[in-house]
C-alpha positions, 0 to 999 in steps of 0.5 A: 488535496490531490487524490491518489490514482488508486487505492480505492476504485470507488474514489477513482471512479468518482474522479472519472465521473467528474471528468468532462467527457470528450464526446462529439459535438452535441446533436440538435435538440430532440435528435437521437444520440449518435450510434456508439461503435463499441456498444455492447459487451467485450471480453478478453485478456490483459497480458501481464508479466506472470501471464494473462488475466481476464477482463470484460467491458460493457459500453452503452450510450445513455439518453443524454449522450454520455457513455456508460461502462461496466467492468469485469475484472476477476483478478481484482474481485470485480464481476460485471459491475456498472461503474459510470461514465468515462472520458470518451473518445479522443484522436480515434481512441477510447479512454478510461482514465481511472484504469489507464486504459486506451483502446482502439477499435478495429473490426470486432476487436478492441486493442490497447493498453491497460494500467500505468505499466501499459500492459497489452489488452485485447478484447473481442465482442461477447460476454463470456465472463467468468462467474463470481465464486462463492465466499465460504464463511471463515473460521472464528478467531480465538478470543482476544487476550486484551484490548487497549483503547487509544481513544482515537484511530491509528494508521500505525504499526506496533513494535515490541521490545522487552515486553512493551508495545510502542505505537503512536496515534492520530491525536498525537499521543505516543503509547507504551503498552505492557504486552502481558496485560494491555495496561499503559506503561506511559504515554507521551503527548507529542502534539502532532499526529503519529502515523508511522512505525517507531524504532527502538535504539538502545534506551531511546524510541524514535519516530517521524510525526505528521509535521515530518519531525523526527522525535526521540523519547526516553524509552523508560518513561517517555520523556522527550530527548530531542526533536528535529524538523526534517522538512526543509521548506527552502529546498521543498519550496514550501512547508511540510505538506499534509501527508499526500500518500492517501494511507499515511505512508511515513518514513521509518528510521534506521539506526546504525552506529549512533546514527539515525537515517531517515527519509523526508517529504522534502526529497532528502534522506538525512543522517542525524546524531542519535544522541542529540538529533543534530543533522550530519548530512542530507542526501538529495534523493530528488523526490519524497522518501516515505519508505524505510532504509535497508542496510546491506552487508557491505555497509551501504544503504538502500531506500525508495523514493516517490519518483520510482527510484531505488537508491543505494548510498554509502554511510557518508551520503554518496550515491553508489547506484540508482535503479528505476522502477515504473512508479512511486516506491511505497515499500521498504526495499528487501533483499533476498537471494541477491535480489532487491524487491520493491512494490510500486504505485504503478501496480507492479512489484519489481525485482532487480539484481543487487549485483548489477541493477538488471531487472530480474522479474516483474509481477502485475497486481492488476490495478492495485498499488503494492503497499506491503513491505514483504516479510522474508522467511526461510528463503521465501517472502510473504506480502500483502496487496492493496485492492489486489486483496491477497496475501501471498507466499512468493518464490523470489527466484521466479517472482511467482506466488506459491499460493495467494489467498483472497483476504477480503480487503487491503493489506498495507502492512507487513505480514507476521510469520511464525513456524506454521502461520502467516498473520495479516491486518486487513483494511476495509473501505466504505463505498469501494467498488470492491467489497471489503472485509476488515480485520485480522486473518491467520493463514496456514503457512504451508497452503495459504488456507485461512485458519481464522478471521477476527472481523473488524468493521468501520470506526465511528470517526469520519474516515472511510476505513475500518480494520487494520491499516498497519503491520502485525507485531509478534510477542512470543505466543501473542500477536498485536495489531492496532486498528481504525477502531482506536484499539490495540488488540492482543490475540493468541498467535496460533 
């Protein structure tokens, strides 16, 4: 299975360590390694759309001739840490593949590019690195109201309708849970794992499962109404793959006027009959679609694809417009103030003008995928980060955060927002270069200050994750979150 480029710096670093170093020809036995021109510490900055951020590197030639490097990247919560060997030199350039860094030496200066967006980077000799700040203890969370045990982990996000929370889990069971007391209303044995978010459509509940099948259940009792395969092997050139998105991204259906619109791993967006599941048409997006679909005021539809496209179509499946972001689109497009905002796996968040598709602004997440679909509230939006490890309130007009709070881990889901509080689920990962703390955080909506944290550690199952991988749901005065510990938890929303 192909590893992702980055959600975990640690996993990527392992990939780098396994790369064959492109070093000069081996020296004779017992000869000292050749001097390394870039040996020592380097300090500088990366020029990002929102302004420069600090970077530091250390290089040393090891006795076996390999080149070791260390990294200082405070914006990514990395402070002068040893990482390991890097790929070395090629055509006069120094390459660090897992950071997508290419550098050239000119005197006492290193210049080049950083990340998939090729941001300019400049370093000079020296180690004037900033110090790691202290992490103050967080206030304790209120006691849970109840817990519901799935018996297995979930990447999914609960949705709430009429006092029932709906969510699927890794073992293929889909659960309906009463939010009043955490007791089961019913369960459905789907057979295939369920990682995505369901949607309610009248008296039906609909979701995409791990075999890329669209499943429709009776919302009252969980009985199966229909099941439709979405992945066309003839078009895709093979059967539905094991989810390739690392964090189990799954397309979320949209239901409008008795039609279900949903993306597929075969590179298509499908329209299906809500009553029967019969396929009405397929739009060839050109790349897998793992985002949700956003309806626009003029009746058109907007979605993202893994080739970096943001596509607008009408409800008959005709393409109206196509925007091009710099990397795979992993968030559902949101529209605010006439702008379309998407997060991508080139470590950037993009805003395009809906009227003409022109770029409005960009924001660099350093070296982190942008996996969190924003929550739009009162003219601003709230969004999480993966290894960026922050939850932020953004001004959509400028593309700059009003506040950004370090939450100690990866927020892949959509924050939930009340009048005075922002709630987010946080994922931790074993063995990561960046220190992670999983759980649920509550942030002051005005300032971003942490009001409380409900800590969660790693599950007993054989996965490297802990905490919350999905979005938070609100139901009146309680919040609900589902974790890698196999539990759906309810906490007071205060």
